[in-house]
Phi, psi and omega in degrees: 000139184267151173295145174309325179293323181285332174295324177295315181296324182290318176304315180293322176295317178294320173300325178292326177293323177295319180294322174301318176300318181296323177296322181297317177295316181296329178294343176288338188255152182292149180277128175230112182304330181275002182294148172291342179274356183308317182294322181291321177300320180295315182299311183297317181295322176293319179292323189261338179302317176303328180271328182282331186300310180300324179288325177294326178293331184269320188254112176286154173299149172255106188063242181254009184257125178266107183271359179300330175302312182295318177297318180294322182291317179297315179296314182296316178295320180294320180297315181297315185281329183264331177257303186291321184287355184250011183287127184288164178296000000 
């Protein structure tokens, strides 16, 4: 049985993966400062940039495709499943 705090941490980790997916989807659309989604975009970019920046420094884009998203999602998901989900009671 997992501790309630570890379940909370797993939920937060999974929500972060969702935020990374949202950032990936937002990156496909052109940036428009007058868009009603601009505040959402700013929050998503603020939450994800600290994790994505180190991956971007290590992994160069392939053409116009930034695969740092994919690597970051895999690393965060592995961390959630291998570390946070195994916190004992």
